[in-house]
C-alpha positions in Angstrom: 32.2 -0.6 -22.3 28.6 -1.7 -23.2 26.2 0.4 -21.2 22.7 -0.6 -20.2 20.3 2.0 -18.9 18.1 0.8 -16.1 14.9 2.8 -16.3 11.9 3.3 -14.0 9.3 0.9 -15.5 5.7 1.8 -16.2 3.5 0.8 -13.2 0.0 1.6 -14.4 -2.0 4.3 -16.1 -2.3 6.6 -13.0 1.3 6.2 -11.8 3.6 8.8 -13.4 6.5 8.8 -10.8 8.0 7.0 -7.9 10.3 7.9 -4.9 13.6 6.0 -4.5 13.5 4.7 -0.9 16.6 2.4 -0.8 19.5 1.5 -3.1 20.2 -2.2 -2.7 23.4 -2.2 -4.8 26.5 0.0 -4.5 28.6 1.3 -7.4 31.0 -1.4 -8.3 28.8 -4.3 -7.3 28.1 -7.1 -9.7 24.4 -7.6 -10.5 22.9 -10.8 -11.7 20.0 -10.9 -14.1 16.7 -10.2 -12.2 18.6 -9.0 -9.1 16.8 -6.2 -7.2 18.8 -3.0 -7.7 16.7 -0.6 -5.7 13.4 -0.1 -3.8 10.9 2.5 -4.9 7.6 3.7 -3.5 4.5 5.1 -5.3 1.1 6.2 -4.1 0.0 2.6 -4.8 2.7 0.3 -3.5 6.3 -0.2 -2.5 8.4 -2.4 -4.9 11.8 -3.5 -6.1 13.2 -2.6 -9.5 15.1 -5.7 -10.9 17.9 -5.6 -13.5 17.2 -6.9 -17.0 20.9 -7.7 -17.5 24.0 -9.0 -15.7 26.9 -6.7 -15.2 28.7 -4.1 -13.0 26.8 -1.1 -11.5 28.9 1.9 -12.7 26.6 4.8 -11.9 23.6 5.6 -9.8 21.8 8.6 -11.4 19.6 9.5 -8.5 19.9 9.3 -4.7 17.6 7.9 -2.0 14.6 10.3 -1.5 14.6 11.6 -5.1 11.4 11.5 -7.1 11.8 10.0 -10.6 9.5 10.0 -13.6 8.4 6.8 -15.4 10.9 6.1 -18.1 13.8 8.0 -16.7 17.2 6.4 -16.2 17.9 5.2 -12.7 21.3 3.6 -13.1 24.0 2.6 -15.6 25.2 -1.1 -15.8 28.3 -2.2 -17.7 27.2 -5.5 -19.3 30.7 -6.4 -20.7 32.3 -6.8 -17.2 32.1 -10.1 -15.4 31.9 -10.8 -11.7 35.5 -11.9 -11.7 36.5 -8.4 -12.8 35.2 -6.7 -9.7 38.2 -5.3 -7.9 38.9 -6.7 -4.5 42.0 -5.1 -3.2 42.0 -7.0 0.0 41.9 -10.3 -1.8 44.5 -9.4 -4.4 47.0 -7.8 -2.1 49.8 -10.2 -1.0 51.5 -9.2 2.2 54.8 -10.4 3.4 54.7 -12.6 6.5 55.3 -10.9 9.8 56.9 -12.3 12.9 54.9 -12.9 16.0 56.1 -9.8 17.8 55.1 -7.5 15.0 51.6 -9.1 14.9 51.2 -8.6 18.7 52.3 -5.0 18.5 49.9 -4.4 15.5 46.9 -6.0 17.3 47.5 -4.1 20.5 47.6 -0.8 18.5 44.3 -1.6 16.8 42.7 -2.5 20.1 43.9 0.7 21.7 42.6 2.7 18.8 39.1 1.1 19.0 39.0 1.7 22.8 39.9 5.3 22.3 37.2 5.7 19.6 34.6 4.1 21.9 35.5 6.3 24.8 35.4 9.5 22.8 32.1 8.8 20.8 28.9 7.4 22.2 27.4 7.1 18.7 26.0 3.5 18.2 27.2 1.5 15.2 24.2 -0.1 13.4 24.7 -3.4 11.6 22.6 -5.7 9.6 21.9 -9.2 10.9 20.2 -12.3 9.7 16.8 -11.0 10.8 17.1 -7.3 9.9 18.4 -5.4 6.9 18.8 -1.6 7.1 19.5 0.7 4.2 22.4 3.1 4.4 20.0 6.0 5.0 18.3 4.3 7.9 21.6 3.4 9.5 22.8 7.0 9.0 19.7 8.4 10.7 20.0 5.9 13.6 23.7 6.7 14.2 23.1 10.4 14.0 20.1 10.4 16.4 21.7 7.9 18.8 19.3 5.1 18.2 20.7 1.8 19.5 20.9 -1.5 17.7 18.3 -2.9 20.1 15.9 -0.1 19.5 16.2 -0.4 15.7 15.7 -4.2 15.8 12.6 -3.7 17.9 10.9 -1.4 15.3 8.1 -2.9 13.2 8.9 -2.0 9.6 6.3 -1.0 7.0 8.5 -1.5 4.0 8.8 -4.5 1.7 9.0 -7.8 3.7 8.7 -5.8 6.9 11.9 -3.7 6.2 12.4 -0.6 8.4 12.1 2.5 6.3 13.2 6.1 6.8 9.6 7.1 7.7 9.5 4.3 10.4 12.6 5.7 12.0 11.4 9.3 11.8 8.1 8.4 13.3 9.8 6.5 16.1 12.0 9.6 16.8 8.9 11.8 17.1 7.4 9.6 19.7 10.6 8.9 21.6 11.4 12.6 22.0 8.0 13.3 23.6 7.9 13.8 27.4 6.5 10.9 29.3 5.1 13.0 32.2 2.3 15.4 31.9 3.2 19.1 32.3 1.9 21.0 35.3 -0.9 23.5 34.9 1.6 26.4 35.4 3.8 25.0 32.6 0.8 24.6 30.3 -0.3 28.2 30.8 3.2 29.6 30.4 3.7 27.6 27.2 0.4 28.8 25.7 1.7 32.3 25.5 5.0 31.1 23.9 3.4 28.7 21.4 3.8 30.1 17.8 1.3 29.4 15.0 2.6 26.9 12.3 2.3 28.3 8.8 2.9 25.9 5.9 2.7 27.0 2.3 -0.7 25.9 0.8 -1.8 24.6 4.2 -4.3 25.9 6.8 -2.5 27.7 9.7 -2.5 25.5 12.8 -2.5 26.5 16.5 -0.5 24.0 18.5 -0.2 24.2 22.3 1.6 21.9 24.7 -1.5 19.7 25.3 -1.9 18.9 21.6 -0.1 16.3 19.5 1.2 17.3 16.1 1.4 14.4 13.6 3.1 14.6 10.2 1.5 12.6 7.5 3.6 9.7 6.1 4.6 9.7 2.5 1.8 7.4 1.5 -0.7 9.4 3.6 0.3 12.6 1.7 0.0 10.8 -1.7 -3.5 9.5 -0.7 -4.5 13.0 0.3 -3.4 14.5 -3.0 -5.1 11.7 -4.9 -8.4 12.2 -3.2 -8.4 16.0 -3.7 -7.5 15.5 -7.3 -10.4 13.1 -7.8 -12.9 15.4 -6.1 -11.8 18.3 -8.3 -11.7 16.3 -11.5 -14.9 14.3 -11.3 -18.5 15.5 -10.7 -19.4 13.1 -7.9 -23.0 12.0 -7.4 -24.4 9.1 -5.3 -27.2 6.6 -5.5 -28.2 4.3 -2.6 -30.2 1.1 -2.5 -31.2 -1.4 0.3 -30.5 -5.1 -0.3 -32.0 -8.1 1.5 -29.2 -10.6 1.8 -31.0 -13.1 4.1 -30.6 -15.9 1.6 -26.9 -15.3 1.2 -26.3 -15.1 5.0 -28.2 -18.4 5.6 -26.5 -20.1 2.6 -23.0 -19.1 3.7 -23.6 -20.3 7.2 -24.6 -23.7 5.8 -21.7 -24.2 3.3 -18.7 -22.2 4.7 -17.2 -25.1 6.8 -17.3 -27.6 3.9 -15.9 -24.9 1.6 -13.0 -24.3 3.9 -12.3 -28.0 4.2 -12.5 -28.7 0.5 -10.8 -25.5 -0.9 -8.6 -24.5 2.0 -10.0 -21.0 1.8 -12.4 -19.0 4.1 -15.6 -18.1 2.3 -16.4 -14.5 3.2 -19.1 -12.2 1.8 -16.7 -10.2 -0.3 -16.2 -12.6 -3.2 -20.0 -13.1 -3.4 -20.5 -9.4 -3.7 -17.6 -9.1 -6.2 -19.2 -11.7 -8.4 -22.5 -9.8 -8.4 -20.7 -6.6 -9.3 -18.9 -8.2 -12.2 -22.2 -9.7 -13.5 -24.0 -6.4 -13.2 -21.2 -4.5 -15.1 -21.4 -7.0 -17.9 -25.0 -5.9 -18.3 -24.2 -2.2 -18.0 -20.7 -1.8 -19.4 -20.9 2.0 -19.7 -19.9 2.3 -16.0 -16.7 0.4 -16.8 -15.1 3.5 -18.5 -12.3 6.0 -18.4 -13.1 9.7 -19.4 -10.4 12.0 -20.8 -12.2 15.0 -19.3 -13.1 16.5 -22.7 -15.0 14.5 -25.3 -13.7 10.9 -25.4 -14.6 7.8 -23.3 -12.8 4.5 -23.3 -15.1 1.5 -22.6 -12.9 -1.1 -20.9 -13.7 -4.6 -22.2 -12.1 -6.4 -19.2 -13.7 -5.9 -15.9 -10.8 -5.4 -13.5 -12.3 -4.9 -10.0 -10.3 -2.9 -7.5 -10.7 -4.1 -3.9 -9.9 -1.5 -1.2 -7.8 -3.3 1.4 -6.1 -2.3 4.7 -2.3 -2.0 4.9 -0.4 -2.8 8.1 0.0 0.9 8.9 -3.7 1.6 8.6 -3.6 3.2 5.2 -5.7 1.7 2.4 -4.5 0.3 -1.0 -6.5 -1.0 -3.9 -5.2 -4.2 -5.4 -7.0 -5.4 -8.6 -8.8 -8.6 -9.5 -8.1 -8.9 -13.2 -10.8 -10.2 -15.6 -13.3 -10.7 -12.7 -16.1 -11.5 -15.1 -14.5 -14.9 -15.9 -14.1 -16.0 -12.3 -16.4 -18.5 -10.5 -16.9 -18.4 -6.7 -13.9 -20.5 -6.0 -11.6 -18.4 -8.2 -13.0 -15.1 -6.8 -12.5 -16.3 -3.2 -8.9 -17.3 -3.9 -8.2 -13.9 -5.5 -9.8 -11.9 -2.8 -8.1 -13.8 0.1 -4.7 -13.7 -1.6 -4.8 -9.9 -2.3 -6.1 -9.1 1.2 -3.4 -11.2 2.9 -0.6 -9.7 0.8 -1.9 -6.2 1.4 -1.6 -6.7 5.2 1.9 -8.1 4.7 3.1 -5.3 2.4 3.9 -7.9 -0.3 1.9 -6.5 -3.2 3.7 -6.0 -6.5 3.2 -3.1 -8.9 1.1 -5.2 -11.3 -1.2 -6.1 -8.5 -2.5 -2.5 -8.2 -2.7 -1.3 -11.8 -5.3 -1.7 -14.5 -8.4 -1.3 -12.3 -11.6 -0.3 -14.1 -14.1 -0.2 -11.2 -13.6 -0.2 -7.4 -15.5 -1.8 -4.5 -14.9 -0.9 -0.9 -16.4 -2.8 2.0 -17.1 0.0 4.5 -19.3 -2.5 6.4 -16.2 -4.1 7.8 -15.8 -1.0 10.0 -19.5 -0.9 11.0 -20.6 1.8 8.6 -24.2 1.4 7.2 -23.5 3.5 4.1 -21.1 6.2 2.8 -20.1 8.4 -0.1 -16.8 7.0 -1.4 -14.5 9.1 -3.6 -13.9 7.7 -7.1 -10.5 6.1 -7.6 -9.0 7.9 -10.7 -8.9 7.3 -13.6 -12.0 5.1 -13.1 -15.5 6.6 -13.3 -17.3 4.9 -10.4 -16.9 3.2 -7.1 -19.3 1.0 -4.9 -19.4 1.0 -1.1 -20.9 -2.0 0.6 -22.4 -1.3 4.0 -22.7 -3.5 7.1 -25.2 -6.4 7.2 -27.7 -5.8 9.9 -30.7 -7.7 11.3 -33.8 -5.4 10.8 -37.6 -5.7 11.0 -39.0 -5.7 7.5 -42.3 -6.1 5.7 -42.4 -9.4 3.9 -44.9 -9.7 1.0 -46.5 -13.1 0.3 -49.5 -14.4 -1.6 -51.3 -14.7 1.6 -50.6 -11.1 2.7 -47.9 -9.0 4.3 -46.3 -9.6 7.6 -43.3 -8.4 9.7 -40.2 -10.5 9.9 -36.5 -10.3 10.8 -34.3 -10.0 7.7 -30.6 -9.4 7.0 -30.2 -6.2 5.1 -27.5 -3.8 3.9 -27.1 -0.7 1.8 -25.1 -0.2 -1.4 -23.7 3.3 -2.0 -22.7 4.1 -5.6 -20.5 7.1 -6.4 -20.1 7.9 -10.1 -18.8 10.7 -12.4 -22.0 12.5 -13.4 -20.2 14.0 -16.4 -20.4 10.6 -18.2 -22.7 8.4 -16.0 -26.2 9.7 -15.5 -28.4 9.0 -12.6 -30.4 6.4 -14.5 -27.4 4.3 -15.4 -25.9 4.7 -11.9 -29.1 3.6 -10.3 -29.7 0.7 -12.7 -26.3 -0.8 -11.9 -26.9 -1.1 -8.2 -30.5 -2.2 -8.9 -29.0 -5.1 -10.9 -26.6 -6.0 -8.1 -29.5 -6.0 -5.7 -31.5 -8.3 -7.9 -28.6 -10.7 -8.3 -28.0 -10.9 -4.6 -31.6 -11.2 -3.6 -32.2 -14.0 -6.1 -29.3 -16.1 -4.5 -30.2 -19.8 -4.6 -30.0 -21.2 -1.1 -29.8 -24.8 -2.5 -26.8 -24.3 -4.8 -23.5 -26.0 -4.0 -20.5 -23.8 -3.0 
C-alpha cells in the first residue's frame, strides 16, 4: 500500500491551527484529485481541505471538533487502490431468486418492523436533500435533541455555501428552549434567591437571574476576542487623528457613478477611492508597512497588501486582503473591493483571501461612527479607521478672504505600534492621505 499523508496546509503567517468542523469523506470512500475531504475553521475563515492525490481514504487521524496544528497529518490515503476496488457488498452479493410468497412475507415483516420502531421511538430521522447537506455531527445533534427535518431545513447556515454547522444547531437549541411567556413577578422574585453565580476559569463571575439572557460566544467570536486581547497586550497602541475635506470626492463620485456602473458593471463606492489613497501614502512612507518580531528585528514588506475589514453574515468581522494594492487603478481596486465584500457576506472567502495582509483599513463610518481607536490586526503594525462623511460648516480660505461654507468632511483615526512607529511617522502617513484626498481632481474621468 502506498500511503499519502494529507496534512493541514499553511494558511497565513498568523494562522497556526484550525478546528475540524466536518468530515466530507468516510473511511473506505474513493477520493478524486482535488476532492474536498473535510471542512476546517480558523479565526480567519472557514474552508475545505482538498486532496492532492486520488485514492482510498483508509484513516482519519482526527475527529470533528479537534484542533489541529498546521502541518499535522489529517488523514491517510492509499494511492494504489482504484475506485473499482472499493468494496460494495450489496452489489457483489448474488442472491438466489425467491418465489412471490417468500417476497410478500419478507416485505410484510420489514414493514411491521418499521412500524414498531416508529411507534416506540419519536426521534426524527434527519436526511440530506438536494437543497441541504448536513454533516454526521449535525444530524446526530438534531436526532438526539428531537429537532425535526423541517426545523433543520429552515435554519440559516453560517458555514461554507450556507451549510448548517454545529454552532448553528446549538444556537437554535438555546433559543428554542427559552420560555415564550414572561414569568410572573412572584416567579421572578422566587428565582432570584435560587439563581447561582456562574464561575468560569479565567472569566469574570457573572450573576444571572431569570430576567437576563445568557449568550455563549460562537467559536469565531471567541477567536476574535482572543486575537484582540493578544494584540492589545503585544503592541503599544497609540492613535493620531486628522480631519479631511472630501467635498471634491463627494461631488465627483455623484457625477460619474452612474456612467461607471454602466461601463464597468460595478458600483463605485468611497472605499476603493480611500484604499487607493492609503496605498499611495504607504508607498511614500513604507516604514508603516512592517512586521515587528517584538525584540529587535523589523521586516519591511515590499508589497502593500491592504486588509479590508468586512462584515460576515452572522455579524462578525473578517479581514480579506487586497494583494499588491499599490499597482491597482480605480477600476481594479473597485472590482477587488466589491468582490471581497460580497464573498465575505456569502461566507465564500478562501484561506488565501485572508492571509498576507500588511496594513488594515476599517470603514467605521458605515455604522455612523465619526472616529474610533481600532485595534491593530496582528502581525501588522498599524490600522486606519475611516469615519463617517458629514456635512459641516467650515471656514474656507480664499485669496479674497475667509468665509463660512458647507463642506463634506470626515476623520481618519490611525492606530499604530509605538514600539516601532513613532508619532511623527504615524501622523505623516495620515497627513499624506489627507493631502491626496483633498487634491482630488473633480474633472478627471472615472
